[in-house]
N, C-alpha and C positions, 0 to 999 in steps of 0.2 A: 386628573391623574397627575401625580408629582413623582418625578424620577430623580434619584440622587446619583450623582457621578462621583467617581473616586476622589476628585478634588474637593468634595463636600460642597460643591455648588449645586444649587437647586435649578431644575428646569421644569417648567410647567407646560404640559402638553394637553391640548384640548382638540377634539375632533367634532365638527358639526356635520352629522351624517346627512341631514336634509340638504345642506348647501354643499356637501362634499369638500369641506375646507378643513385643513389641518393647521392649527396654531401652535407654534413653539415659542415660548417666552423664556429668554435667557436671564431675565431679571423678574422680580415680582411683577405680574402683569400691570402695565401702565400704558399711558398714551404715548405713542411715538411722535416725534416732531418732524420726521422725514420718512418717506417710504420710497424705495427704489426697486424697480423690477430687475431681477438678475438676468444674466444672459440666457438662462433656462426659463423661457417665458412661462408665466403662471406661478413663479416663485417670487414673493415680495420680501425684500429685506427691510426690516423696520429699525429705524435709528432714533435715538434720543440724543441730540447733539451729534457727536462723532462716534458714539458707542452703539454697536449693534445690540439691540435689546430683544429682537424677535424675528421670526421667520413665519410667513404665511404661505401655505401651499394650496393653490387652487386646483380643483379636480384631482384631489389626492388619491382616491381609489383607482381612478383611471391610470394615473401615473404608476401606481404600484403594479397594476395588471400589465402595463406595457413593459415595465422593467422585468417582470417575471418572464414574459414572452421573449424578450431579447436574451435573457440569461439562458433560457431553454434552447434557443437557436444555437448558442455557442457550445453546446455539449456535443 
C-alpha cells in the first residue's frame, strides 16, 4: 500500500499479519544503518545516517486495541 501526503512525499506502509508488525517507510524502502527503540517500547525508529527513514511497530494490532480501549474509557 502506498499513501500520498499533501506534500507529495510518498510513504510506504506494509503490515505483516502473521508477525503482527507494521512497517512505515518514509523513503523508498531501504536498509537502515541504525535502529533505535523509542520511549514507547515496541516502536523501532529506523535511520539511515541521521535521517529517519522508517518506523516499525511491533504487536501493531494489540496496540490498536489498547488505544481504542483507552479512548472509550475517556468518554
